[in-house]
C-alpha positions in Angstrom: -99.3 99.9 -138.8 -96.4 98.9 -135.6 -96.8 101.6 -132.9 -94.8 101.6 -129.9 -96.8 103.4 -126.5 -94.3 104.3 -123.5 -96.2 104.3 -119.9 -94.8 105.7 -116.7 -96.7 104.3 -113.9 -96.5 102.9 -110.7 -97.2 99.3 -110.8 -98.5 96.7 -107.9 -98.3 93.7 -109.4 -96.4 93.5 -112.2 -96.6 89.3 -113.5 -100.6 90.8 -113.2 -100.2 93.1 -115.6 -97.3 91.2 -117.7 -99.8 88.5 -118.7 -102.9 91.1 -119.4 -100.3 92.9 -121.9 -99.7 90.2 -123.2 -103.6 88.9 -123.9 -103.9 91.7 -125.8 -100.7 92.1 -127.6 -99.7 90.6 -131.2 -95.9 90.2 -129.9 -93.8 90.8 -128.0 -91.8 91.9 -125.5 -89.5 93.9 -127.4 -86.7 95.2 -125.3 -85.9 98.3 -126.7 -81.3 99.4 -126.1 -80.9 102.7 -126.3 -79.0 105.8 -124.4 -80.9 108.8 -124.0 -78.1 112.5 -124.5 -79.6 116.1 -122.3 -77.5 119.0 -124.4 -78.6 122.7 -122.6 -80.8 124.7 -124.3 -81.4 128.3 -123.4 -85.1 127.4 -123.6 -85.5 124.1 -122.6 -83.2 120.5 -123.7 -83.0 118.6 -126.2 -82.0 114.6 -126.4 -80.3 113.1 -129.1 -81.6 109.2 -128.6 -79.3 106.2 -130.0 -80.6 102.6 -130.6 -77.9 100.3 -130.1 -79.4 97.2 -132.6 -79.8 99.9 -134.9 -77.1 101.8 -135.1 -78.0 103.5 -138.0 -81.1 104.9 -136.0 -81.4 107.6 -134.0 -83.4 110.6 -133.2 -83.4 114.7 -131.3 -86.1 115.5 -129.3 -86.2 118.4 -128.0 -88.2 118.9 -124.4 -89.0 122.0 -122.2 -90.2 120.0 -119.2 -89.2 121.4 -115.8 -87.1 118.8 -113.9 -88.4 116.6 -111.3 -87.2 114.2 -108.9 -87.6 110.6 -109.9 -89.8 108.2 -107.0 
């Protein structure tokens, strides 16, 4: 079964990490183009995600984490 993994991390050597990931992957990499729209709600936010190459595929998820500045 295919599965997406999302990791947010600072990387010192992207080329090295890409080679390591390729060595343990069955295929890829695959770029996923998407737009996220956030809606304010009384308790957190709602996120509407639209995938560009799959116009019929969207998802809605709630986000209750606090806003933080990006590094």
